[in-house]
N, C-alpha and C positions, 0 to 999 in steps of 0.2 A: 532551514527551518523556517516554517510559516503557519499561515492559517489557512484551514480549508473552509468553504462556503459551499453550500447547496443544500441538499435534503437535510444533512447533518452539518454541523460546524464543529472545528476542533484546531487540534495543533498537528501538523505534519513535520516529521524529522527525516529528511532523506539524505542518502549517501550513494552517490554516482561514481562508480570506478570506470576508469578507461582502460580496457584490455587491449591487447595488440590488434584485434580485428572486430571489436565490437564494445559496446557499453553494457554495464550491468550494475545492479545495484539493490537496495532495500530501502522501504519507506515505511516508517511507523506512523499510524494514523490514530491519533488519541481523541476520542469524541468528548465535547464540552460538558454534556449532561450526565455521563455514567449510566445512563440507562442501556446502552449497548456497549459492547465490550471494544477495547482498543483493538487494532489488527496491525499485522505486517504484510507488506507486500513485496515479494521477490520479481524483479525484471531483468531482461536481458535483450538487447536488439540483435538484429541478425547481421548487422554491419555498422559501419561509421557514418554512412550518409547522413547529408544535413537534414533530411526529412525522413521519417520513419514510423512505422506502428509497432506496437508490441502489446502482448496480454501480460498483466501482471498476475501473479497467482497470490491470492489472499488468504491469510490464516488469522483467526481471532486469536488474541492474547488472554490467556487463563487470568482472570482478575485476582486469584489466589497465590499463584505462582510467578506471574509476569512473564511466562515463556509461552511462545507460540504453539498452538494445539489444534486439534479438529473440533468443530463446533458441537459435534455429538458429546464430547467430554465436559462441555461447560455451559450447554444450553439450558440445565436446570437452574443457572444462578440469573437467569433473564426472563422477562415476561414472555408468555407463548408467541406474541405478535412479532418478536425481534427475530430478524433475519440477518445473517452475514454472507454477503456474496463470496462465491468461491475465486472469482476472477474479474478483471476490470480490462477492457480493450481500451487502449489508449490511443488518441489521434496523433497525427504527425504534429508536432509541436517544436521540435527541435531546431535552433538556430545556430548557424556555424560560429564558432567562439564562445558558446554559451557556458562551457565546462571551464573556462580559463577565469 
C-alpha cells in the first residue's frame, strides 16, 4: 500500500503473488480528487527473472457498485475530458529479494 504521484495522485493497494514460474497480481489505484474513477490493474510477468517488463491491463471501477467494468459503462458519470487508459507498460524495476 502506498501513494502514487505523477499526473494524478492517490492511493495504490497492490497484491503480488508468487506463482511456480512467474509473478502475478492486481493493483487498485484510487485517485485523490474523485474527478476520475478508481481503477484496477491486472498484471503477470513472463518469468521470475530479477528484471522484467510487463503490460498491466487497466479497468475502471464503477463508482456506484465498486466493481471493475468497461469505460463505456460508466463514462457518463464523469466529465467528457476524462479518459481511462486500457493498459500500462511497466519498466523493469524488480530487484531480487523484493517480495520477501
